[in-house]
N, C-alpha and C positions, 0 to 999 in steps of 0.2 A: 504494500500500500504506500502510495506517495501522493504528494500534492503538487499541482502545477499552478504557479502564480500567473494569472492572466492579466496582461497589461491592457490589451484591447485598445479602445479609443479613449481611455481615461486621461491620456496626455493632452487631449484637447488641442493638438497641434502646437503645443508649447514645448520647446526643447528642454527647458529647465524642469518642467513638470515631468517629462519623460524620464529624465535622469533621477529625479526624486523617487519616482515609482520603482525604478530599477534598484536604487539604493535601498529602498524599503524592503523589497523582495530579498535582497542579499542579506541585509541585517536580520531579517526574520528567518533566515536559514532555509529558504525555498531552494530545493535542489534542481528544480526545473522551472524555467521562466518562459512564457510564450509571448511572442510579439507578432501582432498582426501588421501586415504590410499591404497597402493598397494604393493604386493610382485611381483618382476619381474618374477620369475619363475612361479608364479600363473597366471600372466597376459599375458606374451608374449611367443609364441612358439619358439623353436629353429629353426623353418622353416621360421621365420620372419626376414627380412633383413632391414627393415626401422624403427624399433623402439628400436634399441640397445642402443640409448642414454638414455633410461629410466633406464638402469642398473646403470648409473653414478649418478643418482639423487635419487636412492632408499634409504630409511631409513630402517634399519633392526629393529627387534622387540625391541632390547635393546635401540636403538636410539629413537624409538617412546615412550617407557616407560619413558625415561629421559625427553623428550620434554613434555609429558603429565603431569609429575610431576611438571615441571616448569610452565606449563599452569594452573594447578590447583592453585598453589601458587599465580600466577599473577592475576588470576580472583578474588581471595579472597582479594587481596590488593586493586584492583580498585573499588570494591564494585558497580559494574554496573551489571544490569541484561542482560546477554549476553547468547544467545542460540547457542550452538555448533552443527553443522550438520556434520555427518560423511558420506563420500561417499566411501564405501569399494568395492574393485574390485574382491572380492572372499571370500570364507569362512575363509581363513587364515587372510586376512585383517579385516574381520568382527570380528574375535576373538580378534584381537589387539584393535579394537575400543571398543568392549564389556568390556574387562578387564580394560580399562582406567576409566570406569564409569563416563565419561565426557559428553557423547552424549545422548541427549534426542530425537533428530530428526535424520533421516537418509535419504539419497538419493540413489535410485537405479541408477547406471550409465546408460547412454544411450546405452552403449555397451551390457548391461545385461538386457535390458527391457524384453526380452523373456526368460531369465534365471530364470524360475519359482522356481527352487530349492533354488537359492540364494535369490530370493524375499521372499520366505517363511521363510528362516533363519533370514532375516532382520526384517520381521514382528514380529518375536518372541521378538525383542528388542525394539520395538517402537510402539506408536500409532500415530506418526506423520511421514508420509512418502512422499517423493518427488519422482516423476517418470520422468526421462529424456526421452523425446520422439524423440529427433533428429535422423534422419535417419531410423525411424521406420514407417512402413505402418500402415494404420488404423486398419487392421485386427489384427496385432500384438498388438497394443495398446488396442484394445477391449478385446483380450484374456487375457492379463495381468491384466487389471482392473477387469475383471470378476473373475479371480483367486484370486485377492486381496480381493474382496468383499466376496467371498466364505470362505476365510480363516479367515478374520477379518472384519466383517461387519461395525463396528463403527470406523475403522481407519480413521484418518484425512488425506485424500489423496489429493495431489496436483501434477499437471503436470507441466513440464518445457519444453517449446518449444525453440529450438535453438541448434546449434552445432558449433564446433570449426573447422575452415578450415585454420587457421594460415595466415591471418585472414579470416573470412567468408566474402564473397562478398555481396554487396547490393542485387543483383538479386537472391541470394540464401536464403534470410532471410524469405520471405513468412510470413509476420506478420499477414496476414489474418487468418492464421491457429490458432492464439490465440483465437479469438472469435469463430471460428469454433469448436475447441476442447471444449470450455466452453459450447456451446450450445449442442454439441453432447453428452457430459458426465455429464452436470450439475455439474461442478466441478471447483475449482479455478485453474487458469493457469498462470504461470509466464513466463518470457522471460530471457534466458541466452544470454547476449549481447556479441558477439564475433566480432563485426566490428573493423576496423582498428583504434586503439586508437591514432596513430600518426596524423591522420587527425582530426583537431579541430572540424570539423562539424560532422563527423561520430562518433567521440568520445561520443557524446551525442544524436545524431539524432535517432539512432535505439531504444534506451530506451524510449525516449520521444514519438516516434510514437507507440511503443509497449504499453505504458500506454494508449494512445489514442485509441488503438485497443482493449483495455479491460484487459491488463495484471494486475494481482493482486499483483505481486512482480517482482523485477528485481534481477538477479544474475549478478554480475560484478567482473571481475578479478582485482586483486590488484598486484602491484609490487613496488619495491623501486626505480628503475631507468631503464626505457625502453632502454636507450642508451647502457646499458650493454648487452642487448639482451639475458637475462636469459630465461629459458623455459617459455612458455606462455606469453611472453612479448607483443605479437602482439596486443592483445585486452585489455591489462591491464592498469589501471589508475596509474599514479604516485601520490605520497602523496599530492603534491601541487595541483593536479587536482580534488581531491575527493570532496572538499567542494563545488566547482562550480557545480560538477555533482549532488551532493545532492540537491543543490539549484534548479537545473534544474528539478529534480524529483518533488520537492515541487511545483514549479511554474506550471509545466505541469498539476499536479493534480488540481490546482486552475483553470487553463484555461479550463479544460474539465469537471469540477465538475457538477454532475447531482443529481437530487433527483426525487423520484417518483412523488412528488407533482408538481415540476416544469415541468416535462414531461407531466403531465396530464393537466396543466394549464399554459399558457404562461404568466409569470409575469416579472416585471422589478425589477432588483436588486437595491440596494441603489445608486451605482455609476451611473446607468442609470437614476435613478430618479433625481439625482443632475444634471446630464448632461442635462436632459430634461428641468429643471428649468432655466438653464443658457444659453442654446444654441438653443432651439426650439423657433419658433416665435409664438407670441400670439396676440390677438386682442387688438389694441389700437385706440384711437380717431384720425381720419385723420385730424381733425380740432377742434377748440373749439366748444363744444356742450353745449347749455343752458339747464337749468333745464326744465323738462316737454317736451323736444323735442323728437319726435318719431325717433328712429334710422333707417336710411336707408343704403343701400349698400355703398354709397359714404362717409358715416361717418366712415367707418371702414377700417383700414389698419393693416397689420401684421408685427410685429417687435419683436426683442429680448427684454425682460423686466425681472424685478425681480418678480418671483412668479406670472407669468401670469395664468389666469384662463380659458380663452376661446381659443382653438386652431382652426385650419382651419375647422375641421369637426363640430365645435360648432357654426358656424356662424348663423345658424337658431335660436339659443337661444338668439341672440342679435337683429337681424333684426326685426323691428316692435315693439320692446319694447320701453318704455318711460324712459328717464333719470330722476332720482329722485333728482339729484343735478347737478350743473355745472361740466362738465368733460373737463379738459384742453387738448389741442392737445398733442398727444404722450403719454398720460396716459392710463393705462389699463382700459378696461371694466371689471367690477367686479360685483358680485352678489349684493354687497351693494351699487352700484350706478345705479342700474336699478330696476324699479318696476317689481314685479313678474308678 
């Protein structure tokens, strides 16, 4: 299980803000950081009326080269192993990512899942590919996966379930699809969490339940200050919320941890064993019992004791046995105070 810090459009076209977002992701120990790269003219048609705001936050090629130079220097200084994931929205954007020589992993955007020509171009640049499945039907996903396998059989392919609806509503999350996709394609599947981050419950609930549903990784948007309502703020974590979110991920993993051995055989963990010793009731003498007395039902009562040996289901191991020493009232029946 790992987290991907998603920068997306939270930089609002401001280079200093982009740098602060990257610094935040590094300081908060994200091992993977995803950067979206787009050219407005490549992404949006002149016939589109509702996405013109993207023009205001677009970085041109020179901007990207400047930012990537800064990023290369920054990563050398911090000496942390961080994987950068590029999400290019077309061939022009892919070329920018390629020339930076910073990215070892790539994501095919959800909007381009069926864009097999772009998928092929991206495959030329990586052996680690994420495929966004949001808003795609099963046939489209199957066709693209088949194309990827035919082009590069040994590519490390992972699917990402989830989509952004500014913010995505609870009823549209369909977390059951995570496990469905895993079984359908025998492949790792992650969850892109786009629930309302202003809600303190929804801020963590979707990702926690996604892990419980089988998600192998979580993609989470980052920003500096949601109150400023920069692009993609709806589902983004503020810096002061990241640590508690990471702790939630860790605790959720512990809560649902499984192993093949445990699933084959029901066993008690150490905490349960300790609880059993201290809280379960075990057989003790209901009255003083003299040496050589044969134990009968009236001689036994069950209470909490330290390190009891005989539980309720072990009563048959006591009744009819003879005490080999005096046993005082309220003291445990043990193997060493009964004749075999």
